[in-house]
C-alpha positions in Angstrom: 233.2 5.6 252.4 230.8 6.0 255.4 227.1 5.9 254.6 224.6 7.6 256.8 221.0 6.4 256.6 219.6 10.0 256.9 221.7 11.1 253.9 220.6 8.2 251.6 218.2 8.5 248.7 218.0 4.8 247.9 219.8 1.6 248.7 219.8 -1.2 246.1 216.5 0.2 244.8 215.4 -2.2 242.0 213.6 -0.6 239.1 212.7 -2.4 235.8 209.6 -0.7 234.2 209.7 2.0 231.5 209.0 5.1 233.6 210.5 7.8 235.8 211.0 6.4 239.3 211.7 8.6 242.3 214.2 7.5 244.9 212.6 5.8 248.0 213.8 8.7 250.2 214.5 12.4 249.8 216.6 14.8 251.8 215.4 18.0 253.6 218.3 20.4 253.6 216.9 22.3 256.5 217.4 19.2 258.6 221.0 18.8 257.3 221.7 22.5 257.7 225.1 24.0 256.8 226.6 20.5 256.7 225.2 20.0 253.2 228.0 22.2 251.8 230.5 19.6 253.0 228.7 16.6 251.6 229.4 14.8 248.3 226.8 13.2 246.1 227.3 9.5 245.1 225.3 7.3 242.9 226.2 3.8 241.7 224.7 0.8 240.0 224.2 -1.8 242.8 223.0 -4.6 240.5 224.2 -4.9 236.9 221.4 -3.9 234.5 220.1 -6.3 231.9 217.4 -5.9 229.2 215.9 -8.0 226.4 216.1 -4.8 224.4 218.1 -1.6 224.1 217.1 -0.1 227.5 218.6 3.2 228.7 218.6 4.7 232.2 218.9 8.4 233.0 219.9 9.5 236.5 218.7 13.0 237.7 219.4 14.8 240.9 216.4 17.1 241.5 215.5 19.8 244.1 212.3 21.5 244.9 210.6 23.8 247.4 208.2 21.1 248.7 208.5 17.4 249.5 206.0 16.5 246.8 208.5 17.9 244.3 205.9 20.0 242.6 207.0 23.6 243.5 209.9 25.0 241.6 211.3 21.5 240.6 214.8 22.0 239.3 217.2 19.5 237.7 220.6 19.8 239.5 222.5 17.0 237.8 221.6 15.0 234.7 223.5 12.0 233.4 221.6 11.8 230.1 220.5 8.4 228.8 223.0 5.7 229.4 222.9 2.4 227.5 222.2 -0.8 229.5 225.5 -2.3 228.5 227.4 0.4 230.4 225.3 -0.1 233.6 227.4 -2.8 235.3 227.7 -3.2 239.1 229.8 -0.4 240.6 229.4 2.0 237.7 229.1 5.6 238.8 227.3 7.8 236.3 228.6 11.0 237.9 232.0 9.8 239.1 232.9 9.4 242.7 233.7 13.0 243.9 230.6 15.2 243.1 230.2 18.4 245.0 226.6 19.7 245.2 225.6 22.6 242.9 225.1 25.8 244.8 221.7 27.3 245.2 219.8 24.0 245.5 216.2 24.1 246.8 215.1 22.7 250.2 214.2 19.1 249.2 216.5 16.9 247.1 215.8 13.5 245.5 217.1 11.2 242.7 215.0 10.1 239.8 215.8 7.0 237.7 214.2 7.1 234.3 214.1 3.8 232.3 213.4 4.2 228.6 213.3 2.3 225.3 212.9 -1.1 226.8 212.3 -2.7 230.2 215.1 -3.9 232.4 215.1 -7.5 233.4 217.5 -6.6 236.3 218.9 -3.5 237.8 219.2 -1.7 241.1 220.7 1.6 242.2 222.0 3.2 245.4 222.5 6.9 246.0 223.1 9.4 248.8 225.4 11.9 250.3 228.6 11.2 252.2 231.2 13.3 254.0 234.1 11.5 252.4 234.9 10.2 248.9 235.3 6.7 247.6 238.8 5.8 246.5 239.3 2.4 245.0 242.8 1.3 245.6 
């Protein structure tokens, strides 16, 4: 799989506190243009998550009409809360071949929501790619 820096939301973004954390970057679909229809969304656990408690992480792909993500904020994909024991390095909450929902708004980002307990370790990577990952 080829990763393009301009189509990446986060790369090994470490988050541990109980809160909703926005990805370090967002994507402006007007810059990407029609190519967005050909891209596939990927998200995976970069560092195995650990917790002293029963932490969960929820992964959400959001779109909005503005880069502050305050106008017409829309949830496009939602993993639901996933238990920390499942979040091992390489885990892909949405699988490896996710086409984008149609009708997304101009700006797109990922949100990582940690709940129930803090993480003692955990990092995530997400973005778009033109090809799919195939583990052989």
